[in-house]
N, C-alpha and C positions, 0 to 999 in steps of 0.2 A: 467655600470653606473659609472660615475666619482665620486671619493671621493675627497673633496676639503681640501686644507691645511689651517688650522686656522691661522690667522695672529698672534694671541697671542702666539701660540705655536712656531711660527717662531721666534718671538722676544725673547722669553724666552729660545730658543735653547733646547727644550725638545728632549729627545732621540728618541721619537716616531714621530718626526715632519714629516718625509717624508715616512718612510719605510712602513707605513700602507696605503699610498695613491696609487692610480692607475694612470697609465700614462694618460696624457691629450690627448683627441681625437678631440679637437675643430678644425674647419676648419681654413685655413690660413686667418689671418687678420692682420692688421697693426695698432698698437696703434698710435694715432695722434702724429705726430712729433717725434716719438720714434724709429720706425723701428724695432719693435719686436711684437710678437704675444701677444695680451692682456691677462692678467690673467694666464700667463704660465711662469714657470721657469724650466730650464734644470739643473738637479742635478746629480752628480756622487758621490757615497759614496766610501770611502776608501775600497779597496778590491773588488769592483764591476768591472765587465768586461767592461760595457758600461754605458753611462749616459742615463737618461730618462727625458722626459718632464712631468711635473706635473701641474695640475690645481690649481689655487689659488681662495680664496673667492673673490666675486665681489668687495669688498671694500679694498682688499689687494693691497699694492704698490709692483709692481714687483721689482723695484730697492731696496727697503728696505728689502724685504724678501730675495733677493739674497745676499745682504750685510750681513744680519744677519746669513744666512746659512754658508757663507764663514768663519765666526768666529767659527763655530762648528768643533772641531777636527775630527769628524766622516765624515765630508764632504770634498771631494777632490776639487770640484769646484761647484759653483752655479752661473748661468748667465741667463739673459733673453733669451728667445727663438727668437733670431734675425732672421730677414727676409732678404733673398737674392733676388735680382732682376736681370732679364736678362740684359746683357750688350750690348744693342743695342740702338743707338740714335733714338729719335723719328722720324716719317716720316718728315720730312723736304725734200849647196846642199839641196834640199827640203827634209823635214822630213815628215814621215808618221804621220798624225794626225787623231784623231777620227772623225767619220762621223756625230756626233750629230749636228743637224741643227740650234739650238738656241731656238727660241720661240716655245712653245707648244700650243699657241693659235693664231688665225688668219692665215695668209698665211705662210706655212712652209718655213724656210730658206733653203739655199743650203747645201749639205753635208759639214761639217766643219764650218758651220756658227756660232758655239759657240764662235769662236775667236773674233767676233764682240762685244760680251758682256763680255766675261771673260778675261779681260786684266790681271787679277791677276794670271792666270796660264801661261801666255806667257813668253818666254825668255826675259831677261832684257838687253841682249847684243847679238852681232852677226849680221849676214847678214839677213835682213828681206826678206821674200819670200811671194808670194801671199798666200801660205798656212799658214805660221807661221810668222806673223808680230812681231815686237819687242815692248815691253812696258817697260818704265823705272821702273814701279812699279811691274813688274811680278816676279814670283819666279821660272820660268822655270820648270813647271810640265812636259812639253813635254820631256825634257831631262831626268827627273826622270823616266818617264814611259819607256823610252828606256833602262835605266840602269836596271830597275827591270825585264824587258823582257829578257835581256841578262843574268841576274842572275837566270832565271827560276822561278821567283816569280812575274809574271805580276800583276800590280794593287794591290800589297801587299797581295796576296793570303795567307790564313792561319793565318792572324792576326785579332784580334777582338778588336773593338773600342766601348767602352760604351759611349753613349751620355746621360749625365745627364742634363735634360732640361725639356721642357714643353710637352714631348712626341714626337712621330714621326708618320706621316701618312704612316704607314708601312703595313696596311692591311685594307680591306674594312669591314664595319660592318653596315649593313642596319638597319634603313634608314638614319642614320646621317653621317657616316664616309665612306670615300673612300681612297684607297691607292693612293699615288702619282704615276702618270703615268711613272715617271722616276726612280722608285724603283721596284725591283722584290722580291717576297716573300722569295726566297732562300738566299737572302743576309742578312737576319736577324736571330739572335739567340734569345732565350727566354729572355724577359725583364719583368719589373714589374712597376705598377703604384702605387707609394707610396702616391699619393694625393687621388686617388679614391679607393685605397686599393683593387686592383684586378690585374689580369694578362694581362690586355690590355692597355698598356701605349700609348693611342692614343692622338694625338695633337689637342688641342682646341685653340691654340694661333698662330701657324705658325713658331715661333722662332726655336723650336727644329727640325722641318722638314728642315728648311733652313740650320741650322748648320750641320745636318746629311748629307744634300746634298753636301755641300762643302767637307766634309770628304770622302764620298764614293758614291755619286750619280752614277748611272750606266753610263758607258762610252763606246762609239763606238757601241751604240745600235740603232742609227738613231732616237733618241727621245731627245728633249730638250737640256739640257746643260750637262756638264761633272763634275765628282768628282775626287778628288785626288787619294785616295786609293780605287779604284773602284771595286776591288775584295776582299777587306776586309769584314769581317762580322761586322754588326752593332748590338749593344745591346741597345735597347731603354729603358731608365730608367726615369720615370716621377717623378720629384721632384719639378717642378714649376707648379702653377695652370694656369687657363686660362687667368690670368692677368700678367703672367710672374713672380710670386712671390713664394718663397719657404722657409719654416721654417728650421732652423738649424738642428733640430732633424731628420727631414725627409731627408735632404741632407746627413747627416751622415749615415743614414740607406742605402741610395742609393749608397754611395761609398762602404760600406761594402758588399752590394749585388753584385755590379759589380766585386769586388775582388773575392768573393766566387764563382761567376759564370764563372770565367776564363777570364776576360777582360785583354788585354795586354796594352791598353791605355784607360784613362778616360778623357773625355773632359767636362769642367765645364765653360760654357759661362754665368756666372752670378756673382754678387758681393754682399757682405754684406756692410753695411755702414762703413764709415771710422773708422779704429782702433777699431772695435768691436772685442770682445773676443768670439771665437767660439771653445772652447776646444774639444767638441765632434767631430766636423768636423776635427780638427787637429789630433785627435787620429785615426780617420778612415783613414786619409791621411798617417799617419805613418805606419798603417797596410798595406796599398797599397804599400808603399815603401819597406817594409820588404818582401813582396810577389813578388817584381819585376815588379810592374805595374807603367807605366809612367803616371803621372798626369799633366794635362795642364789646365790653367785657364786664363780668361781675367783679365786685371788689373783694369778695370773700365773706365768710360767715364766722362770727365769734364761735369758738369751739372747734372749728376746722382750721382756721387761719388765725394768726396772732396780730396781723396788721394788714392794711390794704396792700394787696399782693399782685404780682404780674399774672396775666398780661394787662390788667387794668392800669398799671403804672407805666405801661409801655408808651412809646412815642405816638402821639396823636390819637390814642385810644380814648373813647368815651367810657369812663369808669362809672359803674352804676351800683348804688346801694339799694336796700330794700325798704319798702313802706308797707303799711297794713290796711286792713279793711276800715279801720277807724281813722284813716288819714294821718297816721303818725309814723314815726320811724320804727322799724322792726327792732326788737331787742337783740337780734342776731347780727345786725348790720354794723360793720366796722366803721371806724372814723379815722380820718387822716388825709394826707395829701393823696391826690389821685381820684377823689370823688368828684365827678362832674354833675351828676344827677341822681335822683332816686326814682324808683318806679315800684309798682306793686310786686311784693314778694310774699305777702300773706303773713300769717303767724301772729305771735304776741307782740304788742307794742311796748316801747320803753315806758318806764315808770313816769306817771304824770299825764299820760294820754287820757282824755275824757271818755274814750270808748273802750269797752272790753271785748269788742268783736275780734275774733282771731281766726277767721276762716283761712284755709290755704288757697293756693291758686289751682283751680280745676281746669283740666284739659284732658282730652281723650288720649290715652297712652296705654302701653302694655301693662297688664297686671303683673305683679311682682313674680319674678321667676319664669315668666312665660315669654314666648316670642310669637304667639299667635292668638292670644286672648286679650281683649281690651276692656277698659272701663275708665272711670274718672276717679282715681285714687285720691284720698285726702291727705297724702303724706308729702306733697310737694310744696315746700316752703323755703325761701332763701333768695340770695342775690342772683342765683342762676335764673330764676323766674323773672326777676326784675330786669336783668339784661335783655332777655327776650322781648320784653315790652318795648324797650328803647330801640332795639333793632327793628321791630315791626313799625314803630312810629317813624324811625329814620327813613324806612322805605316809603312810607306814606308822604313824608315831607319831600322826598325826591320826586314823587309822582305828582305833587300838588303844584300850585302856582304861587307858593309862599316864598320861594327863594329865587334869586336872580337866574333866569334860564340860560344866561351866557356864562355862568360860572363853570370852570373846567378844572379837573384834576384836584390839585391841592386847594384851590379856591372853592371847589364844590364841597370838599370835606369840611372846610372851615365854615362855609355857609350853613350846612346842615347842623353842625355842632352849635353854632351861634344861635340858630333858630330854635333849637330844642332848649337851650339855656335861657334865652330871652323870654320864652313863653311859659317856662316852668313856674309853678306857684310855690312860694316860700312857706315852709312850716314853722318859721320863726326860730330855726336852729342855726348854729354856726355853720359856715361853709364847709368846715372839716367834717361835718356830720351829714349834711344834706346836699352839698354842692350848690347848684343854682336852685334846687328845689325839686318838687314832684312834677313829672312831665304832664303836660296837658295836650292830648292828641288833637283836640278840636282847635285850640288856639294855634298850635304849631302848624296846622295845615290851612289856616285861613289865608286867602289870597291877599296880595298887596303888601307883602313884607318889604 
């Protein structure tokens, strides 16, 4: 049973203001025009290990109570329980290649047919062949796969990537849920649903399954499309609800869970509103850094966010903007501090791009409104998709011989980040728009760094 914080006590800064309250357990909601959960405040007391979300009385002002609490010397910080949203735009010589045919519905494509849809994984330069065409917006996953095979770690084997998102269609649960046909049970490790508060982080939105597919969808299995780090383990951690929204306190718990469960990389394809303070999330990110976990986040999309937004701006996070099939910056990709790299997000390019190609990022995921039917929808465009590419390539770098094998914890995070930045290719834009440039998976995984 929730115990509520009296507004009068908050204003008068009584010593018993919060410590007698119990954490808030309300479902995710958004206060009108505010971007935070109504009647909740996230508070950390001096000397406490973590912050907690507390419920307020119905007539209490979240902003006033937060401000009053911050004046209390016993309070380290007090902020609204901000809501993050998934960073996806609305629907608007011959090399050996995987045999995945492309579509999972309708008439099956030929072996290797994935190349017709997944321009984002193709080489961006070199001699085109019938098997491996060239795409100006590609990151050369094919070359990276060859590098990892030569290193004895094909598909980033023995690396674990936590997908903090809306869940993943990773297992069947009758009668509502079905596992994606392009995932296998063995590629997942134990996850958790912090929205439903159970051990089955199943997807009710589709976003998390799409993101997980880019990172590690099964490859060379004769089904559907391909993923980057296809032998990596995936850890599904549900922190976004069926509308793609997630509270700050839940997201902080998800990060800490992924760290405690041994994730090597954490992907966060969501954003809070512009310039919001999410100290609990930042604390969890610092813990990840101290434990040697690489964290990756989308920078946000124009129209959804107004500036490069948390968690991309959080401590030691790799912030990712979006690029297009034409090898240009996406017209949705934000500019500003916090952009480290760009990666394929699909969609329309900024004005001046020589290419008019505007394909989305295709991946096998849930059909809209379904939890048991799958396809390759053409509506996934944005920095959510871009972040997933960087998380997948980060896993590949960890599995490769491209970084110092003796690097540990903080040094390991720094080595992976440095490698991704040093091997990125510039699009000739200011750093505030492209960071170090567009990731190159093949160069990033070349040995001898």
